[in-house]
C-alpha positions in Angstrom: 148.9 -40.3 -141.8 146.7 -42.6 -143.7 146.9 -45.0 -140.8 145.9 -42.3 -138.4 142.9 -41.0 -140.3 141.6 -44.5 -141.1 138.5 -45.6 -139.2 139.5 -48.0 -136.4 138.0 -51.4 -136.8 135.7 -52.5 -133.9 137.6 -54.5 -131.3 135.8 -57.5 -129.7 136.2 -57.7 -126.0 138.4 -60.5 -124.8 136.5 -63.6 -123.6 136.0 -63.8 -119.9 138.1 -66.1 -117.9 136.3 -68.7 -115.8 137.7 -67.9 -112.3 139.6 -65.1 -110.7 142.8 -65.3 -108.6 141.0 -63.5 -105.8 140.6 -59.9 -104.5 144.0 -60.0 -102.8 145.5 -60.3 -106.2 143.8 -57.0 -107.1 141.3 -58.8 -109.4 137.6 -57.9 -109.4 135.6 -61.2 -109.2 132.8 -59.6 -111.3 135.3 -59.5 -114.3 135.3 -63.4 -114.4 132.6 -65.7 -115.6 132.0 -68.0 -112.7 131.8 -65.5 -109.8 129.8 -63.2 -111.9 127.3 -66.0 -112.7 127.0 -66.9 -109.0 126.2 -63.2 -108.2 123.6 -63.2 -111.0 121.9 -66.4 -109.9 121.8 -65.2 -106.2 120.4 -61.8 -107.2 117.8 -63.2 -109.6 116.6 -66.0 -107.3 116.4 -63.7 -104.2 114.7 -60.9 -106.1 112.0 -63.1 -107.7 111.3 -65.0 -104.4 110.8 -61.7 -102.6 108.3 -60.6 -105.3 106.6 -64.0 -105.2 106.2 -63.5 -101.4 104.7 -60.0 -101.9 102.3 -61.3 -104.5 101.1 -64.3 -102.4 98.1 -62.4 -100.9 96.9 -61.9 -104.5 97.2 -65.7 -105.1 99.3 -65.2 -108.2 101.4 -68.0 -109.6 105.1 -67.7 -109.2 105.6 -67.2 -112.9 104.1 -63.7 -112.5 106.7 -62.8 -110.0 109.5 -64.2 -112.2 108.3 -62.3 -115.3 108.0 -59.0 -113.3 111.4 -59.7 -111.6 113.1 -60.2 -115.0 111.5 -57.0 -116.4 112.6 -54.9 -113.3 116.2 -56.2 -113.5 116.4 -55.2 -117.1 116.6 -51.8 -118.9 112.9 -51.1 -117.9 113.9 -50.3 -114.3 117.1 -51.2 -112.5 118.9 -51.6 -115.8 118.4 -47.9 -116.4 121.4 -47.5 -114.1 124.2 -48.2 -116.5 126.7 -48.9 -113.7 124.4 -51.6 -112.3 123.8 -53.1 -115.8 127.5 -53.0 -116.8 128.7 -54.5 -113.5 126.0 -57.2 -112.9 124.8 -58.0 -116.4 127.5 -56.9 -118.8 127.0 -57.8 -122.4 130.0 -60.1 -122.5 128.5 -62.3 -119.7 125.2 -62.8 -121.5 126.4 -65.7 -123.6 127.1 -67.7 -120.4 123.9 -66.6 -118.7 121.8 -67.4 -121.8 123.4 -70.8 -122.2 122.8 -71.9 -118.6 119.3 -70.5 -118.7 118.5 -72.5 -121.9 119.9 -75.7 -120.5 117.5 -75.2 -117.6 114.8 -74.4 -120.1 115.5 -77.7 -122.0 114.9 -79.7 -118.9 111.8 -77.6 -118.0 110.3 -78.4 -121.4 111.2 -82.0 -120.8 109.1 -81.8 -117.5 106.2 -80.1 -119.4 106.3 -83.0 -121.8 106.3 -85.4 -118.9 103.1 -83.7 -117.6 101.2 -84.3 -120.8 99.8 -87.7 -121.2 98.9 -88.3 -124.8 96.6 -91.2 -123.9 94.6 -88.8 -121.6 94.4 -86.3 -124.5 93.1 -89.1 -126.8 90.4 -89.9 -124.2 89.4 -86.2 -123.9 85.7 -85.7 -124.4 84.2 -84.0 -127.4 83.4 -80.9 -125.3 87.0 -80.3 -124.3 88.3 -80.9 -127.8 85.8 -78.4 -129.4 86.5 -75.8 -126.6 90.3 -76.3 -127.2 89.7 -75.8 -130.9 87.7 -72.6 -130.3 90.4 -71.4 -127.9 93.1 -71.8 -130.6 91.3 -70.9 -133.8 89.7 -67.5 -133.0 92.8 -66.1 -131.2 94.9 -67.3 -134.1 92.7 -65.5 -136.6 92.8 -62.4 -134.5 96.6 -62.8 -134.2 96.8 -62.7 -138.0 94.8 -59.5 -138.1 97.0 -58.0 -135.4 100.1 -59.0 -137.3 98.9 -57.0 -140.3 98.5 -53.9 -138.1 101.9 -54.3 -136.3 103.7 -55.0 -139.6 102.4 -51.8 -141.1 103.3 -49.7 -138.1 106.2 -50.8 -135.8 107.4 -54.1 -137.3 108.1 -53.1 -140.9 110.3 -55.3 -143.2 110.0 -58.7 -141.5 109.0 -62.0 -143.1 105.3 -61.7 -143.5 104.4 -65.4 -143.2 106.7 -66.0 -140.3 105.4 -62.9 -138.4 101.8 -63.9 -139.1 102.3 -67.4 -137.6 104.3 -66.1 -134.6 101.6 -63.6 -133.7 98.9 -66.3 -134.1 100.8 -68.7 -131.8 101.5 -65.9 -129.3 97.8 -65.0 -128.9 96.5 -68.6 -129.0 98.7 -70.3 -126.4 97.4 -71.5 -123.0 100.0 -72.3 -120.4 99.2 -75.8 -119.2 101.5 -75.9 -116.1 100.5 -72.4 -114.9 96.8 -73.2 -115.4 97.2 -76.4 -113.3 98.6 -74.4 -110.5 95.9 -71.7 -110.6 93.2 -74.3 -110.6 94.8 -76.1 -107.6 95.2 -72.8 -105.8 91.5 -71.9 -106.4 90.4 -75.5 -105.5 88.9 -76.0 -108.9 90.9 -79.0 -110.1 88.1 -81.5 -109.3 85.2 -79.3 -110.6 83.7 -79.7 -114.0 85.2 -76.4 -115.0 88.7 -77.5 -113.9 88.5 -80.8 -115.7 87.4 -79.2 -119.0 90.0 -76.5 -118.7 92.9 -79.0 -118.0 91.8 -81.2 -120.9 91.5 -78.3 -123.3 94.8 -76.8 -122.2 96.6 -80.1 -122.8 95.3 -80.2 -126.3 96.1 -76.5 -126.8 99.7 -77.1 -125.6 100.4 -79.8 -128.1 98.8 -77.9 -131.0 100.7 -74.7 -130.0 104.1 -76.6 -130.2 103.3 -77.9 -133.6 102.4 -74.4 -134.8 105.6 -73.0 -133.1 107.7 -75.6 -135.0 106.0 -74.4 -138.2 106.8 -70.8 -137.3 110.4 -71.5 -136.6 110.7 -73.5 -139.9 109.5 -70.4 -141.8 112.2 -68.2 -140.3 115.9 -68.1 -141.0 118.4 -66.3 -143.1 117.7 -68.3 -146.2 114.4 -67.2 -147.7 114.0 -70.2 -150.0 110.7 -72.0 -149.3 112.5 -75.3 -150.0 114.5 -74.9 -146.9 111.3 -74.6 -144.8 110.0 -77.7 -146.4 113.2 -79.6 -145.5 113.1 -78.4 -141.9 109.5 -79.6 -141.5 110.2 -83.0 -143.1 113.3 -83.5 -140.9 111.2 -82.5 -137.9 108.6 -85.0 -138.8 111.3 -87.7 -139.3 112.7 -86.9 -135.8 109.3 -87.4 -134.2 108.9 -90.7 -136.0 112.4 -91.7 -134.8 111.5 -90.7 -131.2 108.2 -92.8 -131.3 109.6 -95.9 -132.9 113.2 -96.0 -131.6 113.5 -93.9 -128.4 110.1 -94.7 -126.9 110.8 -98.5 -126.8 114.1 -97.8 -125.1 112.4 -95.6 -122.5 109.6 -98.1 -122.0 112.2 -100.9 -121.4 113.8 -98.8 -118.7 110.4 -98.0 -117.2 109.4 -101.7 -117.1 112.7 -102.5 -115.3 111.9 -99.9 -112.6 109.1 -101.6 -110.6 107.2 -100.0 -107.7 108.9 -100.2 -104.4 112.5 -100.4 -105.9 114.8 -97.5 -106.6 115.2 -96.5 -110.2 118.8 -97.3 -111.4 121.1 -94.3 -111.7 122.1 -95.5 -115.1 118.5 -95.1 -116.4 118.3 -91.6 -115.1 121.6 -90.7 -116.7 120.6 -92.2 -120.1 117.2 -90.4 -120.1 118.8 -87.0 -119.2 121.4 -87.5 -121.8 118.7 -88.3 -124.4 117.1 -84.9 -123.6 120.3 -83.2 -124.5 120.9 -85.3 -127.6 117.4 -84.7 -128.8 117.9 -81.0 -128.3 121.1 -81.1 -130.4 119.3 -82.9 -133.2 116.3 -80.5 -133.4 118.6 -77.5 -133.1 120.7 -78.9 -136.0 117.4 -79.4 -138.0 116.5 -75.8 -137.3 113.4 -76.0 -135.1 115.1 -75.1 -131.8 116.6 -77.4 -129.1 113.5 -77.0 -126.9 111.4 -79.0 -129.3 113.5 -82.1 -128.9 113.4 -82.0 -125.1 109.6 -81.6 -125.2 109.2 -84.6 -127.5 111.3 -86.8 -125.3 109.2 -85.7 -122.3 106.0 -86.7 -124.1 107.2 -90.2 -125.1 108.5 -91.1 -121.5 106.1 -93.8 -120.2 103.8 -92.3 -117.5 103.1 -95.7 -115.8 105.0 -96.7 -112.7 107.5 -94.7 -110.7 109.9 -93.9 -113.6 108.4 -90.6 -114.6 107.9 -89.5 -111.0 111.5 -90.2 -110.1 112.7 -88.2 -113.1 110.6 -85.2 -112.0 111.9 -85.6 -108.4 115.5 -85.6 -109.6 115.5 -82.5 -111.7 112.4 -80.4 -110.8 113.8 -78.5 -107.8 117.1 -77.5 -109.5 115.4 -76.5 -112.7 112.5 -74.6 -111.2 114.5 -73.1 -108.4 117.7 -72.0 -110.0 117.7 -72.2 -113.8 114.2 -71.0 -114.7 114.5 -67.6 -112.9 117.7 -67.1 -115.0 115.6 -67.5 -118.2 113.1 -64.9 -116.9 116.0 -62.6 -116.1 117.5 -63.1 -119.6 114.1 -62.4 -121.1 113.7 -59.3 -118.9 117.0 -57.9 -120.0 115.7 -58.0 -123.6 112.5 -56.2 -122.6 112.5 -52.5 -122.5 109.1 -51.1 -121.6 110.4 -47.6 -122.4 110.2 -48.5 -126.1 106.4 -48.3 -125.7 106.0 -44.6 -126.0 103.5 -42.4 -127.7 99.8 -42.8 -128.4 100.5 -45.2 -131.3 102.5 -47.7 -129.2 100.1 -47.7 -126.2 97.2 -48.0 -128.6 98.9 -51.1 -130.2 99.4 -52.5 -126.7 95.7 -52.1 -125.9 94.8 -53.7 -129.3 97.0 -56.7 -128.7 95.6 -57.2 -125.1 92.1 -56.8 -126.4 92.5 -59.3 -129.3 94.2 -61.8 -127.0 91.5 -61.7 -124.4 88.6 -61.3 -126.8 89.7 -64.3 -129.0 90.2 -66.7 -126.1 87.2 -65.6 -124.0 84.6 -65.2 -126.7 85.7 -68.3 -128.6 85.6 -70.4 -125.5 82.3 -69.0 -124.1 80.4 -69.3 -127.4 81.4 -72.9 -128.0 80.9 -73.9 -124.4 77.4 -72.5 -124.3 76.6 -74.5 -127.5 77.4 -77.6 -125.4 75.0 -76.3 -122.7 77.7 -75.2 -120.2 76.1 -72.6 -117.9 77.1 -69.0 -118.8 79.2 -68.3 -115.6 81.1 -71.6 -116.0 81.7 -70.8 -119.7 82.9 -67.3 -118.8 85.2 -68.8 -116.2 86.6 -71.3 -118.8 87.3 -68.4 -121.1 89.4 -66.5 -118.5 91.2 -69.7 -117.5 92.1 -70.6 -121.1 93.5 -67.0 -121.4 96.3 -67.9 -119.0 99.8 -67.3 -120.5 103.1 -68.2 -118.9 106.6 -69.5 -119.6 105.7 -71.1 -123.0 104.5 -67.7 -124.2 107.9 -66.1 -123.2 109.7 -68.9 -125.1 107.7 -68.1 -128.2 108.5 -64.4 -127.9 112.2 -64.9 -127.2 112.5 -67.3 -130.2 110.7 -64.6 -132.3 113.1 -62.0 -131.1 116.2 -64.1 -131.7 115.0 -64.9 -135.2 114.5 -61.2 -135.9 110.8 -61.6 -136.4 110.0 -59.3 -133.4 111.8 -56.0 -132.7 112.3 -54.4 -129.3 109.0 -52.6 -129.3 106.7 -55.5 -130.5 108.6 -57.8 -128.1 107.9 -55.5 -125.1 104.2 -55.2 -126.1 103.7 -58.9 -126.3 105.5 -59.6 -123.0 103.2 -57.1 -121.2 100.2 -58.8 -122.9 101.3 -62.1 -121.5 101.9 -60.6 -118.0 98.5 -58.8 -118.0 96.4 -61.8 -119.2 97.9 -64.2 -116.6 97.7 -61.6 -113.8 94.0 -61.0 -114.2 93.1 -64.7 -114.3 93.0 -65.5 -110.6 91.2 -62.4 -109.3 88.6 -62.5 -112.1 87.9 -66.2 -111.7 87.6 -65.8 -107.9 85.1 -63.0 -108.5 82.9 -64.6 -111.1 82.9 -68.3 -110.2 81.6 -69.5 -106.9 81.3 -73.3 -107.1 78.8 -74.8 -104.7 80.8 -75.6 -101.6 78.2 -77.8 -100.0 75.6 -80.3 -101.1 72.1 -80.7 -99.7 71.7 -80.7 -95.9 71.9 -84.1 -94.4 70.8 -85.8 -91.2 73.4 -88.3 -89.9 76.4 -86.2 -88.8 77.2 -88.2 -85.7 78.1 -91.8 -84.8 75.4 -91.6 -82.1 72.0 -91.8 -83.8 68.6 -93.3 -83.1 68.3 -95.2 -86.4 71.2 -97.7 -86.0 70.3 -99.5 -89.3 71.4 -96.5 -91.5 74.6 -96.4 -93.4 77.7 -95.1 -91.5 79.9 -92.9 -93.7 83.5 -92.2 -92.6 85.9 -89.8 -94.2 89.4 -91.3 -93.4 92.3 -89.0 -94.1 95.9 -89.9 -94.3 99.2 -88.1 -95.1 101.4 -91.1 -96.0 101.6 -94.9 -96.1 102.6 -94.7 -92.4 99.0 -94.0 -91.4 97.3 -96.7 -93.6 97.7 -100.0 -91.7 96.2 -98.6 -88.4 93.5 -96.7 -90.4 92.4 -99.9 -92.2 92.5 -101.9 -89.0 90.4 -99.2 -87.3 87.9 -99.3 -90.2 87.8 -103.1 -90.0 87.0 -102.8 -86.3 84.2 -100.3 -87.1 82.6 -102.7 -89.6 80.7 -104.7 -87.0 78.6 -107.5 -88.3 76.3 -105.3 -90.5 75.4 -106.2 -94.0 77.2 -105.0 -97.1 76.7 -101.3 -97.9 76.2 -100.2 -94.3 79.7 -98.9 -93.9 81.1 -96.5 -96.6 84.6 -95.2 -96.3 86.1 -92.3 -98.3 89.9 -92.7 -98.1 91.3 -89.2 -98.6 95.0 -88.7 -99.4 96.1 -85.3 -98.1 98.7 -83.8 -100.4 100.4 -80.4 -99.7 100.3 -78.1 -102.7 103.8 -76.6 -102.6 105.8 -74.7 -105.3 107.4 -78.0 -106.4 104.2 -79.9 -106.9 104.0 -81.0 -110.6 100.9 -80.9 -112.7 101.3 -84.6 -113.4 100.8 -85.5 -109.8 98.0 -83.0 -109.2 95.8 -83.7 -112.2 96.1 -87.5 -112.4 95.5 -88.0 -108.7 92.6 -85.5 -108.5 90.9 -86.3 -111.8 88.7 -89.2 -110.5 88.0 -88.1 -107.0 85.5 -90.3 -105.1 84.9 -92.7 -108.0 84.8 -96.4 -107.5 88.0 -98.3 -107.8 86.8 -100.3 -110.7 86.3 -97.1 -112.8 89.9 -96.1 -112.1 92.6 -97.0 -114.7 95.4 -98.9 -113.1 98.1 -96.6 -114.5 96.5 -93.6 -113.0 96.0 -95.1 -109.5 97.6 -93.6 -106.5 99.6 -96.3 -104.9 98.6 -95.2 -101.5 95.0 -96.4 -102.1 95.9 -99.8 -103.4 95.7 -101.1 -99.8 92.2 -99.7 -99.5 91.2 -101.4 -102.8 92.5 -104.8 -101.5 90.6 -104.3 -98.3 87.4 -103.5 -100.1 87.6 -106.6 -102.2 88.0 -108.7 -99.1 85.4 -107.1 -96.8 81.8 -105.9 -97.0 82.9 -102.3 -97.0 82.5 -99.7 -99.7 85.7 -97.7 -100.2 86.2 -94.7 -102.4 89.6 -93.1 -103.0 89.9 -89.3 -102.9 92.7 -86.8 -103.0 92.9 -83.3 -101.4 95.6 -81.2 -103.0 95.9 -77.8 -101.3 98.2 -75.6 -99.2 98.2 -76.7 -95.6 96.7 -73.4 -94.4 93.5 -74.1 -96.4 93.4 -77.9 -96.8 90.8 -78.0 -94.0 88.3 -76.4 -96.4 88.7 -79.3 -98.9 88.3 -81.8 -96.1 85.2 -80.2 -94.6 83.6 -79.6 -98.0 84.2 -83.2 -99.0 82.7 -84.4 -95.7 79.6 -82.4 -96.3 79.2 -83.5 -99.9 79.8 -87.1 -99.0 77.5 -86.8 -96.0 80.1 -88.2 -93.6 79.2 -89.0 -90.0 82.8 -88.6 -88.8 86.1 -87.4 -90.1 89.2 -89.4 -89.0 92.4 -87.3 -88.9 95.9 -88.5 -88.1 97.5 -86.9 -85.1 100.3 -84.5 -86.1 102.9 -86.6 -84.1 104.1 -90.1 -84.8 105.8 -92.5 -82.4 109.5 -93.1 -82.8 111.2 -96.4 -82.0 112.2 -95.2 -78.5 108.5 -94.5 -77.7 108.8 -90.7 -77.8 106.5 -88.7 -80.1 107.9 -86.7 -83.0 106.0 -83.9 -84.6 105.5 -83.8 -88.4 105.3 -80.0 -88.2 103.3 -77.2 -86.8 101.3 -76.8 -90.0 99.8 -80.3 -89.6 99.0 -79.5 -86.0 97.0 -76.4 -87.1 95.1 -78.4 -89.8 93.6 -80.7 -87.1 92.6 -77.7 -84.9 90.9 -76.0 -87.9 89.1 -79.3 -88.7 87.7 -79.4 -85.1 86.4 -75.9 -85.4 84.8 -76.1 -88.9 83.8 -79.8 -89.4 80.2 -80.4 -90.5 80.2 -83.7 -88.6 81.9 -85.5 -85.7 85.7 -85.6 -85.7 88.2 -88.3 -84.5 91.9 -87.6 -84.0 93.9 -90.8 -84.3 97.1 -91.2 -82.3 98.7 -94.1 -84.1 100.7 -96.5 -82.1 100.4 -99.5 -84.4 96.9 -100.8 -84.0 97.2 -104.4 -85.2 100.9 -103.9 -86.0 102.4 -102.5 -89.2 100.3 -104.5 -91.6 96.6 -105.0 -92.3 95.1 -107.7 -90.0 92.8 -110.4 -91.5 89.3 -110.2 -90.2 89.4 -113.6 -88.6 92.6 -112.6 -86.7 91.2 -109.3 -85.3 91.6 -109.4 -81.6 91.6 -106.0 -80.0 90.7 -104.8 -76.5 89.0 -101.4 -76.7 88.6 -99.1 -73.6 86.2 -96.2 -73.3 86.7 -93.9 -70.3 83.3 -92.4 -69.7 83.0 -89.2 -67.7 79.8 -87.8 -69.3 79.1 -85.0 -71.8 78.5 -85.1 -75.6 82.0 -86.1 -76.7 82.1 -89.0 -74.3 78.6 -90.1 -75.5 80.0 -90.1 -79.1 83.0 -92.1 -78.1 80.8 -94.6 -76.3 78.4 -94.9 -79.3 81.5 -95.6 -81.5 82.6 -98.2 -79.1 79.2 -99.9 -79.0 79.3 -100.1 -82.8 82.7 -101.7 -82.7 81.6 -104.2 -80.1 79.5 -105.9 -82.8 82.7 -107.1 -84.4 83.4 -110.6 -83.0 87.1 -109.8 -82.5 86.5 -106.7 -80.3 86.4 -106.8 -76.5 84.9 -103.6 -75.2 85.5 -102.3 -71.7 83.9 -99.1 -70.4 85.2 -97.3 -67.3 82.4 -95.2 -65.9 83.9 -92.6 -63.7 81.7 -91.0 -61.0 82.9 -88.4 -58.5 82.6 -88.8 -54.8 79.4 -87.3 -53.3 79.7 -83.6 -52.9 82.5 -83.0 -55.4 83.0 -82.5 -59.2 85.7 -84.1 -61.3 86.2 -80.8 -63.0 85.2 -77.7 -61.0 84.5 -75.8 -64.2 82.2 -78.5 -65.7 78.5 -78.8 -65.1 78.4 -82.6 -65.1 74.7 -82.7 -64.2 73.6 -80.6 -67.1 73.4 -83.5 -69.6 73.0 -86.3 -67.1 69.7 -87.4 -68.6 71.4 -87.9 -72.0 74.3 -89.7 -70.3 72.0 -92.1 -68.5 70.0 -92.8 -71.7 73.0 -93.9 -73.7 74.4 -95.8 -70.7 71.2 -97.7 -70.3 71.5 -98.7 -74.0 75.1 -99.9 -73.2 73.9 -101.9 -70.2 71.4 -103.7 -72.5 74.3 -104.4 -75.0 76.5 -105.8 -72.3 73.8 -108.2 -71.2 73.5 -109.5 -74.7 77.2 -109.6 -75.6 79.8 -111.4 -73.5 82.7 -109.4 -75.0 81.3 -106.2 -73.5 81.8 -105.3 -69.9 82.0 -102.2 -67.7 83.5 -101.1 -64.5 82.4 -98.2 -62.3 85.1 -96.1 -60.8 84.6 -93.7 -57.9 87.4 -91.2 -57.5 88.2 -88.1 -55.5 91.4 -87.0 -57.2 93.3 -87.2 -60.5 95.5 -89.9 -59.0 92.4 -92.2 -58.9 91.7 -91.5 -62.6 95.4 -92.2 -63.5 95.4 -95.4 -61.5 92.2 -96.6 -63.3 93.6 -95.8 -66.7 96.9 -97.4 -66.0 95.2 -100.6 -65.1 94.0 -100.8 -68.7 97.3 -99.7 -70.3 97.6 -103.0 -72.2 94.5 -102.1 -74.3 94.8 -101.9 -78.1 92.7 -98.8 -78.4 91.3 -96.1 -76.2 88.2 -94.2 -77.4 88.1 -90.9 -75.6 85.8 -87.9 -75.6 87.7 -84.7 -76.4 86.0 -82.4 -73.9 85.4 -84.9 -71.1 84.4 -83.1 -67.9 87.6 -84.2 -66.2 90.5 -82.4 -64.5 93.8 -82.2 -66.3 95.9 -85.3 -65.5 99.3 -83.8 -66.3 101.2 -81.2 -64.3 102.5 -79.3 -67.4 100.1 -77.5 -69.7 99.6 -79.5 -72.9 100.6 -78.2 -76.3 97.8 -80.3 -77.9 94.5 -78.9 -76.8 92.8 -80.9 -79.6 93.3 -84.1 -77.5 91.5 -82.8 -74.4 92.6 -83.6 -70.8 92.2 -87.4 -71.0 93.6 -87.8 -74.5 96.7 -85.6 -73.8 97.6 -87.9 -70.9 97.0 -91.1 -72.8 99.0 -89.8 -75.8 102.0 -89.1 -73.6 104.9 -91.5 -73.6 104.6 -91.7 -69.8 101.4 -93.7 -70.1 101.9 -96.3 -72.8 103.8 -96.9 -76.0 101.5 -99.6 -77.5 97.9 -98.2 -77.0 96.5 -96.2 -79.9 94.0 -93.5 -79.0 91.0 -92.1 -80.9 90.0 -88.7 -79.5 86.4 -88.0 -80.5 84.5 -84.7 -80.8 80.8 -85.0 -81.4 79.2 -82.7 -83.9 77.5 -79.8 -82.2 75.1 -77.9 -84.4 74.6 -75.1 -81.8 77.9 -73.5 -82.7 76.4 -72.4 -86.0 72.8 -71.1 -86.2 72.4 -72.0 -89.9 73.8 -75.5 -89.3 71.5 -75.9 -86.3 68.4 -75.0 -88.3 69.4 -77.5 -91.1 70.2 -80.2 -88.5 66.9 -79.7 -86.7 64.9 -79.8 -90.0 66.7 -83.0 -91.0 66.0 -84.7 -87.7 62.6 -85.5 -89.0 63.7 -86.3 -92.6 64.5 -89.6 -94.1 67.7 -91.5 -93.6 70.7 -90.7 -95.8 70.9 -92.2 -99.2 73.2 -95.2 -100.0 76.8 -94.5 -100.9 76.8 -93.2 -104.4 78.5 -95.2 -107.1 
């Protein structure tokens, strides 16, 4: 009887087996670790991606969708259904889920460390350092005050000092990776506000991790202060070991991984193993495994391709699969239902207010002391208030260490979600950076004052475009004196979900500055060719980077063209030629970019169909020998193409041939075109060309009379060996192909020349002349500037 009446001891559930024998053996796959984990990963990733898609119109970073997704999968929403929770996220599966999520988190923190360049932080200006200090100190003080209130109400009985530091860190953190993405989305990376925000956030990130290490050291089951001292001393010893032992090893591997050669698999394996080993050491010390991974990321050399290859190897797997698991794990611990009653909601409002007030007021006051305008200072305040994954890490560590209970944990998670969610809409509302500079005069190649500087914005997607682009620029140089041709070489980079802050910030930080002001280690390898070209030729070249989503990158290009007072934007055609001569598309998105540029450009536009002008390498000036053909039908675009050709004819290696097409008496080449409407302007520029041909033996022209498209095709085919065709986009000519073209941006003549039926060796530049009449405001500015002085020299 005694045995019967005794209280039964709790029975631990048996550990889950890894794999099942299958449904046909009457086994439920969800009772086994691996199939259950697969279901959890698929559910979490799908759910968070759907939420991210729904939040895209609000321009929210993906971390918001992942935090919300984790909360909705937990006991706050779907987890209220006990059947769902017990089947999909049973308690006995959480160890496996948490372990996998934390492995992913280890490598994510390694990536965050890779994105922080300590040298850049050391070079940070006084303004950013003081703003970072203000953005940490005031919220930390308010966090201490908040901790007193929470400890006296809902968080009774916890370690006072540890809770105080945890609350200070939770309120003072700024999420560096999330901030980088928000700035890129809002096109603020290259503004003064963006630069200060990124520098201050980088400093903030490092200080926050030091404070977090302190907070972790103060927690634990042993309350002896001597233990905390030992933890801190061992942590400091680990950092010294990483700097003086691990860093030289990583530097040796980085030096043995030169540009242009693949990084050895052994080096990647060693580095990823070091991340795990460092995590084990710091976990043994008692300051969490994440700290070790973060330190290894910081000490990896940022020069050369080594860091970039590491990011490329692990970023997609970590960000795509493992990180959402961490948000799900965090969401399963978050029960919003614990926030009930006036007291709880009042505490939530207090925490949100203190977090926002501390960051925003501290940043604004210090910024204005450094004479930052009020709206920019306010924008900085809201940007520095961005929270993210690092905030969740702090809160989860606090909950695991019993510093935070369920209610205070839920309050702080909602605070992090709210402060990050409001950043983008508020910054968009209050900060309107000047999109354009002062109105300028020379927006075309064709101009009356030929002695003025020609500014070209040359855009490229990859190294494939660079040789032809440089050879085209060399051909455009003519024989003018130094400073009369200024080229802005803009690398177009798509901002995708996988873009790392390290690539965004370091490439965009020094947009448009001279090469000699650019540190070698920060230099985009794609502009090295332009640097070499500048040193050899009398051409000013400035590197630039546009980092944006493809559906809005045209705004960056047009804005840069306006600010740099470009006369023409050179864009690569969205198709490239394959070895068999056929044209292969890079994607419809690139196609749409060119069409948007043609509609919105503040100057003339050239679409370059690259067929290897000068071969696959840059041609030395003395070896330039190109034959350039300009088919001239009339109209403003043809006049622009002819003006460009006349400028190129000044180069001693260029032979220019102009084919002037005139219709037979009584007929029009294009029935829809009014050829005679601009005949006076056509005759004016052609008379200038005749004068040029009389002075220059390398310039000639042929008059072609035709009555059908066959005559045009025959005339063009007779010149099919030409190196380059300069074509007006909207030439008043009939379509030369039977099928309707899918590339209206090339026009009737350009579409035929770009087809593989015509030639596989002739490159084509399709030119559209800037037309101010399409915009009344632009027209007024352009007319006013026609009487103004010439454009200023290219700014250094």
